[in-house]
DSSP file (Angstrom, degrees, kcal/mol; ACC not computed):
  #  RESIDUE AA STRUCTURE BP1 BP2  ACC     N-H-->O    O-->H-N    N-H-->O    O-->H-N    TCO  KAPPA ALPHA  PHI   PSI    X-CA   Y-CA   Z-CA
    1    1 A Y              0   0    0      0, 0.0     0, 0.0     0, 0.0     0, 0.0   0.000 360.0 360.0 360.0 130.4   17.8   -0.9  -10.0
    2    2 A D    >   -     0   0    0      1,-0.1     3,-2.1     0, 0.0     4,-0.4  -0.947 360.0-156.2-128.3 109.4   15.3   -2.4  -12.4
    3    3 A P  G >  S+     0   0    0      0, 0.0     3,-1.2     0, 0.0    -1,-0.1   0.770  91.6  66.2 -57.0 -27.6   11.8   -0.8  -12.4
    4    4 A A  G 3  S+     0   0    0      1,-0.3     4,-0.1     2,-0.1     0, 0.0   0.752  99.0  53.2 -66.1 -22.8   10.2   -4.0  -13.8
    5    5 A L  G X  S+     0   0    0     -3,-2.1     3,-1.8     1,-0.2    -1,-0.3   0.564  80.5  97.9 -87.6  -9.0   11.1   -5.7  -10.5
    6    6 A R  T <  S+     0   0    0     -3,-1.2    -1,-0.2    -4,-0.4    -2,-0.1   0.850  82.4  46.6 -51.9 -45.1    9.4   -3.1   -8.3
    7    7 A P  T 3  S+     0   0    0      0, 0.0    -1,-0.3     0, 0.0    -2,-0.1   0.594 104.6  79.0 -77.3  -6.2    6.1   -4.9   -7.8
    8    8 A L  S <  S-     0   0    0     -3,-1.8     2,-0.2    -4,-0.1    -3,-0.0  -0.314  70.7-135.8 -92.1 176.8    7.9   -8.2   -7.0
    9    9 A T    >   -     0   0    0     -2,-0.1     3,-2.0    53,-0.1     6,-0.3  -0.759  34.5 -92.0-126.3 175.3    9.6   -9.3   -3.8
   10   10 A G  T 3  S+     0   0    0     51,-2.2    52,-0.1     1,-0.3    59,-0.0   0.450 121.9  63.2 -67.5  -0.2   12.8  -11.1   -2.8
   11   11 A R  T 3  S+     0   0    0     50,-0.3    -1,-0.3     4,-0.0     2,-0.3   0.538  82.7  97.4 -96.6 -11.0   11.0  -14.4   -3.0
   12   12 A D  S <> S-     0   0    0     -3,-2.0     4,-2.7     1,-0.1     3,-0.4  -0.588  78.5-127.5 -85.1 141.5   10.3  -14.0   -6.8
   13   13 A A  H  > S+     0   0    0     -2,-0.3     4,-2.8     1,-0.2     5,-0.2   0.848 107.3  53.3 -56.0 -40.2   12.6  -15.8   -9.2
   14   14 A A  H  > S+     0   0    0      2,-0.2     4,-2.0     1,-0.2    -1,-0.2   0.893 112.3  44.5 -65.8 -38.8   13.3  -12.6  -11.3
   15   15 A V  H  > S+     0   0    0     -3,-0.4     4,-3.0    -6,-0.3     5,-0.3   0.915 112.8  51.6 -69.8 -43.2   14.4  -10.7   -8.2
   16   16 A I  H  X S+     0   0    0     -4,-2.7     4,-2.7    -7,-0.2    -2,-0.2   0.935 110.9  48.1 -58.5 -47.0   16.4  -13.6   -6.9
   17   17 A A  H  X S+     0   0    0     -4,-2.8     4,-0.9    -5,-0.2    -1,-0.2   0.918 113.0  48.5 -60.9 -43.6   18.2  -13.9  -10.3
   18   18 A F  H >< S+     0   0    0     -4,-2.0     3,-0.8    -5,-0.2     4,-0.3   0.948 114.1  44.8 -61.6 -49.0   18.8  -10.1  -10.4
   19   19 A L  H >< S+     0   0    0     -4,-3.0     3,-1.5     1,-0.3     6,-0.3   0.867 108.8  56.5 -66.3 -36.0   20.2  -10.1   -6.8
   20   20 A E  H 3< S+     0   0    0     -4,-2.7    -1,-0.3     1,-0.3    -2,-0.2   0.700 102.3  57.7 -68.7 -16.8   22.4  -13.2   -7.4
   21   21 A S  T << S+     0   0    0     -4,-0.9    -1,-0.3    -3,-0.8    -2,-0.2   0.495  88.7  88.8 -88.2  -3.3   24.0  -11.3  -10.3
   22   22 A Q    X>  -     0   0    0     -3,-1.5     4,-1.6    -4,-0.3     3,-1.0  -0.853  65.3-156.2 -99.8 112.7   25.1   -8.5   -8.0
   23   23 A P  H 3> S+     0   0    0      0, 0.0     4,-2.2     0, 0.0     5,-0.2   0.840  92.7  57.4 -56.7 -35.7   28.5   -9.1   -6.4
   24   24 A E  H 3> S+     0   0    0      1,-0.2     4,-2.2     2,-0.2     5,-0.1   0.818 103.7  53.1 -69.0 -27.7   27.8   -6.8   -3.5
   25   25 A V  H <> S+     0   0    0     -3,-1.0     4,-2.6    -6,-0.3    -1,-0.2   0.918 109.4  48.5 -70.1 -43.0   24.7   -8.8   -2.5
   26   26 A A  H  X S+     0   0    0     -4,-1.6     4,-2.4    -7,-0.2    -2,-0.2   0.892 112.2  49.4 -62.9 -39.1   26.8  -12.0   -2.5
   27   27 A K  H  X S+     0   0    0     -4,-2.2     4,-2.8     2,-0.2    -2,-0.2   0.916 110.4  50.1 -66.1 -42.5   29.4  -10.3   -0.3
   28   28 A M  H  X S+     0   0    0     -4,-2.2     4,-2.6     2,-0.2     5,-0.2   0.928 111.7  48.5 -61.5 -44.3   26.8   -9.0    2.1
   29   29 A E  H  X S+     0   0    0     -4,-2.6     4,-2.7     1,-0.2     5,-0.2   0.930 112.5  48.1 -61.0 -45.7   25.3  -12.5    2.4
   30   30 A A  H  X S+     0   0    0     -4,-2.4     4,-2.4     2,-0.2    -2,-0.2   0.909 112.2  49.2 -62.4 -42.5   28.7  -14.0    3.0
   31   31 A D  H  X S+     0   0    0     -4,-2.8     4,-2.5     2,-0.2    -2,-0.2   0.922 113.2  46.6 -62.8 -44.4   29.6  -11.4    5.6
   32   32 A L  H  X S+     0   0    0     -4,-2.6     4,-2.9     2,-0.2     5,-0.3   0.916 112.6  49.7 -65.1 -43.2   26.3  -11.9    7.4
   33   33 A C  H  X S+     0   0    0     -4,-2.7     4,-2.7    -5,-0.2    -1,-0.2   0.909 112.2  48.3 -61.9 -41.9   26.6  -15.7    7.4
   34   34 A R  H  X S+     0   0    0     -4,-2.4     4,-2.2    -5,-0.2    -2,-0.2   0.941 113.6  46.8 -63.5 -47.0   30.1  -15.5    8.7
   35   35 A F  H  X S+     0   0    0     -4,-2.5     4,-1.9     2,-0.2     5,-0.2   0.945 117.3  41.5 -61.5 -50.5   29.1  -13.1   11.5
   36   36 A I  H  X S+     0   0    0     -4,-2.9     4,-3.1     1,-0.2    -1,-0.2   0.919 114.4  52.7 -65.1 -42.5   26.1  -15.1   12.6
   37   37 A G  H  < S+     0   0    0     -4,-2.7    -1,-0.2    -5,-0.3    -2,-0.2   0.851 110.7  48.0 -61.1 -34.9   28.0  -18.4   12.2
   38   38 A D  H  < S+     0   0    0     -4,-2.2     4,-0.3    -5,-0.2    -1,-0.2   0.877 122.7  31.7 -71.7 -37.8   30.7  -17.1   14.4
   39   39 A W  H >X S+     0   0    0     -4,-1.9     4,-1.6    -5,-0.2     3,-0.6   0.712  98.6  77.9 -98.8 -22.9   28.4  -15.8   17.2
   40   40 A L  H 3X S+     0   0    0     -4,-3.1     4,-2.4     1,-0.2     5,-0.2   0.891  90.5  56.7 -58.0 -42.4   25.4  -18.1   17.2
   41   41 A P  H 3> S+     0   0    0      0, 0.0     4,-2.8     0, 0.0    -1,-0.2   0.871 105.1  52.8 -58.4 -34.4   27.3  -20.9   19.0
   42   42 A A  H <> S+     0   0    0     -3,-0.6     4,-1.9    -4,-0.3    -2,-0.2   0.893 108.6  49.8 -67.0 -39.0   28.0  -18.5   21.9
   43   43 A Y  H  <>S+     0   0    0     -4,-1.6     5,-2.6     2,-0.2    -1,-0.2   0.920 113.6  45.8 -64.0 -43.4   24.3  -17.6   22.1
   44   44 A V  H ><5S+     0   0    0     -4,-2.4     3,-1.7     1,-0.2    -2,-0.2   0.932 112.2  50.8 -63.9 -46.4   23.4  -21.3   22.2
   45   45 A R  H 3<5S+     0   0    0     -4,-2.8    -1,-0.2     1,-0.3    -2,-0.2   0.840 110.0  50.2 -61.0 -35.1   26.1  -22.0   24.8
   46   46 A D  T 3<5S-     0   0    0     -4,-1.9    -1,-0.3    -5,-0.2    -2,-0.2   0.286 113.3-118.8 -88.2  10.7   24.8  -19.2   27.0
   47   47 A N  T < 5 +     0   0    0     -3,-1.7    -3,-0.2     1,-0.2     2,-0.1   0.838  47.9 176.7  55.8  37.0   21.2  -20.5   26.8
   48   48 A R      < -     0   0    0     -5,-2.6    -1,-0.2    -6,-0.2     3,-0.1  -0.476  30.9-138.1 -70.2 143.0   20.0  -17.3   25.1
   49   49 A S  S    S-     0   0    0      1,-0.2     2,-0.3    -2,-0.1    -1,-0.1   0.852  73.9 -12.8 -72.4 -35.0   16.3  -17.4   24.2
   50   50 A Y        -     0   0    0     -7,-0.0     2,-0.4     2,-0.0    -1,-0.2  -0.994  47.2-142.4-162.1 161.3   16.8  -15.7   20.8
   51   51 A L        -     0   0    0     -2,-0.3     2,-0.5    -3,-0.1   -11,-0.0  -0.995  23.3-151.9-128.0 123.0   19.0  -13.8   18.5
   52   52 A T        -     0   0    0     -2,-0.4     2,-0.5     2,-0.0    -2,-0.0  -0.848  10.7-173.1-101.0 130.1   17.4  -11.1   16.4
   53   53 A V        -     0   0    0     -2,-0.5     2,-0.5     2,-0.0    -2,-0.0  -0.985   6.1-167.9-121.1 119.9   18.9  -10.2   13.0
   54   54 A G        -     0   0    0     -2,-0.5     2,-0.5     2,-0.0    -2,-0.0  -0.921   4.6-173.3-112.1 132.5   17.3   -7.3   11.2
   55   55 A I        -     0   0    0     -2,-0.5     2,-0.3     9,-0.1    13,-0.1  -0.987   8.1-171.1-125.0 124.6   18.0   -6.4    7.6
   56   56 A G        +     0   0    0     -2,-0.5     2,-0.3     8,-0.0     3,-0.1  -0.816   9.8 173.4-114.1 155.2   16.7   -3.3    6.0
   57   57 A C        -     0   0    0     -2,-0.3    -2,-0.0     1,-0.1     0, 0.0  -0.948  48.1 -92.2-149.3 167.9   16.6   -1.9    2.5
   58   58 A T  S    S+     0   0    0     -2,-0.3    -1,-0.1     1,-0.2    -2,-0.0   0.886 122.3  21.8 -52.3 -51.6   14.9    1.1    1.0
   59   59 A G  S    S-     0   0    0     -3,-0.1    -1,-0.2     0, 0.0    -3,-0.0   0.679  94.4-135.3 -93.9 -18.7   11.7   -0.5    0.0
   60   60 A G  S    S+     0   0    0      1,-0.1    27,-0.4    26,-0.0    -2,-0.1   0.663  84.8  77.3  76.1  16.3   11.7   -3.5    2.4
   61   61 A Q  S    S+     0   0    0    -52,-0.1   -51,-2.2    25,-0.1   -50,-0.3   0.480  89.8  38.0-135.1  -3.2   10.6   -6.1   -0.2
   62   62 A H  S  > S+     0   0    0    -53,-0.3     4,-2.7   -52,-0.1     5,-0.2   0.694 119.4  17.5-112.2 -85.8   13.6   -7.0   -2.3
   63   63 A R  H  > S+     0   0    0      1,-0.2     4,-2.9     2,-0.2     5,-0.2   0.897 127.1  49.4 -61.8 -43.9   17.1   -7.3   -0.9
   64   64 A S  H  > S+     0   0    0      2,-0.2     4,-2.4     1,-0.2    -1,-0.2   0.904 113.8  46.0 -65.4 -40.0   16.1   -7.5    2.7
   65   65 A V  H  > S+     0   0    0      2,-0.2     4,-2.4     1,-0.2     5,-0.2   0.940 113.8  49.2 -65.7 -47.0   13.5  -10.3    1.9
   66   66 A Y  H  X S+     0   0    0     -4,-2.7     4,-2.3     1,-0.2    -2,-0.2   0.941 114.5  44.3 -56.8 -50.2   16.0  -12.1   -0.2
   67   67 A L  H  X S+     0   0    0     -4,-2.9     4,-2.8     1,-0.2     5,-0.2   0.892 111.8  52.1 -66.7 -39.9   18.8  -12.0    2.4
   68   68 A A  H  X S+     0   0    0     -4,-2.4     4,-2.3    -5,-0.2    -1,-0.2   0.917 111.8  47.1 -61.7 -42.4   16.4  -12.9    5.3
   69   69 A E  H  X S+     0   0    0     -4,-2.4     4,-2.3     2,-0.2    -2,-0.2   0.903 112.7  49.3 -65.5 -41.3   15.2  -16.0    3.3
   70   70 A R  H  X S+     0   0    0     -4,-2.3     4,-2.2    -5,-0.2    -2,-0.2   0.917 111.9  47.9 -64.6 -43.4   18.8  -17.0    2.5
   71   71 A L  H  X S+     0   0    0     -4,-2.8     4,-2.3     2,-0.2    -2,-0.2   0.901 110.1  53.0 -64.1 -40.0   20.0  -16.6    6.1
   72   72 A A  H  X S+     0   0    0     -4,-2.3     4,-1.4    -5,-0.2    -2,-0.2   0.926 109.6  48.1 -60.9 -44.9   17.0  -18.7    7.3
   73   73 A M  H  < S+     0   0    0     -4,-2.3     4,-0.4     1,-0.2     3,-0.2   0.911 112.9  49.6 -60.8 -41.6   17.8  -21.5    4.8
   74   74 A R  H  < S+     0   0    0     -4,-2.2     3,-0.2     1,-0.2    -1,-0.2   0.866 120.1  33.2 -66.5 -38.0   21.5  -21.4    5.9
   75   75 A F  H >X S+     0   0    0     -4,-2.3     4,-2.1     1,-0.2     3,-1.4   0.428  87.3  95.8-105.6   1.0   20.8  -21.5    9.7
   76   76 A R  T 3< S+     0   0    0     -4,-1.4    -1,-0.2     1,-0.3    -2,-0.1   0.847  87.2  51.7 -59.6 -33.7   17.6  -23.7    9.9
   77   77 A G  T 34 S+     0   0    0     -4,-0.4    -1,-0.3    -3,-0.2    -2,-0.1   0.602 113.5  44.7 -78.0 -10.2   19.7  -26.8   10.6
   78   78 A V  T <4 S-     0   0    0     -3,-1.4     2,-0.3     1,-0.3    -2,-0.2   0.764 124.9  -3.9-102.2 -34.9   21.6  -25.0   13.4
   79   79 A A  S  < S-     0   0    0     -4,-2.1     2,-0.3   -35,-0.0    -1,-0.3  -0.955  84.4 -77.6-153.4 165.5   18.8  -23.3   15.3
   80   80 A R        -     0   0    0     -2,-0.3     2,-0.4    -3,-0.1    -3,-0.1  -0.584  52.5-158.8 -69.8 130.5   15.1  -22.6   15.3
   81   81 A V        -     0   0    0     -2,-0.3     2,-0.4    -5,-0.1    -5,-0.0  -0.950  16.8-175.5-122.2 132.3   14.5  -19.9   12.8
   82   82 A L        -     0   0    0     -2,-0.4     2,-0.5     2,-0.0    -2,-0.0  -0.997  10.5-161.1-123.8 127.3   11.5  -17.5   12.5
   83   83 A V        +     0   0    0     -2,-0.4     2,-0.4     2,-0.0    -2,-0.0  -0.932  10.1 178.6-113.0 129.3   11.4  -15.1    9.5
   84   84 A R        -     0   0    0     -2,-0.5     2,-0.7   -19,-0.0    -2,-0.0  -0.998  14.4-160.1-128.3 132.0    9.2  -12.0    9.6
   85   85 A H    >   -     0   0    0     -2,-0.4     3,-1.1     1,-0.2     5,-0.1  -0.905   4.4-168.0-111.3 102.2    9.0   -9.5    6.7
   86   86 A R  T 3  S+     0   0    0     -2,-0.7    -1,-0.2     1,-0.2   -25,-0.1   0.839  84.7  47.0 -58.6 -36.7    7.6   -6.3    8.1
   87   87 A S  T 3  S+     0   0    0    -27,-0.4     2,-0.4     2,-0.1    -1,-0.2   0.520  97.0  84.3 -91.0  -4.3    7.0   -4.6    4.8
   88   88 A L  S <  S-     0   0    0     -3,-1.1     2,-0.8   -28,-0.1    -3,-0.1  -0.779  73.7-133.4 -99.6 142.3    5.3   -7.6    3.1
   89   89 A V              0   0    0     -2,-0.4    -2,-0.1     1,-0.1    -3,-0.1  -0.842 360.0 360.0 -89.6 114.6    1.6   -8.4    3.3
   90   90 A E              0   0    0     -2,-0.8    -1,-0.1    -5,-0.1    -2,-0.0   0.401 360.0 360.0-115.7 360.0    1.6  -12.1    4.1
């Protein structure tokens, strides 16, 4: 936890750098990518309209935003991706 990052979001460079330096964040991202990557083809094959992935964190503006953006980048080439951040004013 770094109090200086509190007013920022998971889209800001300082937060991204901080989260990328945390091994558990990288592991969480890898686990989520593996899970979605394993199951998304089945959803496509079954003509499912959508797959919802929700990621929460205590404040809703740092880790969850960062991970949602990373997952969106990873899967945009595979499926239509819509990202919504409930806790951010956009």
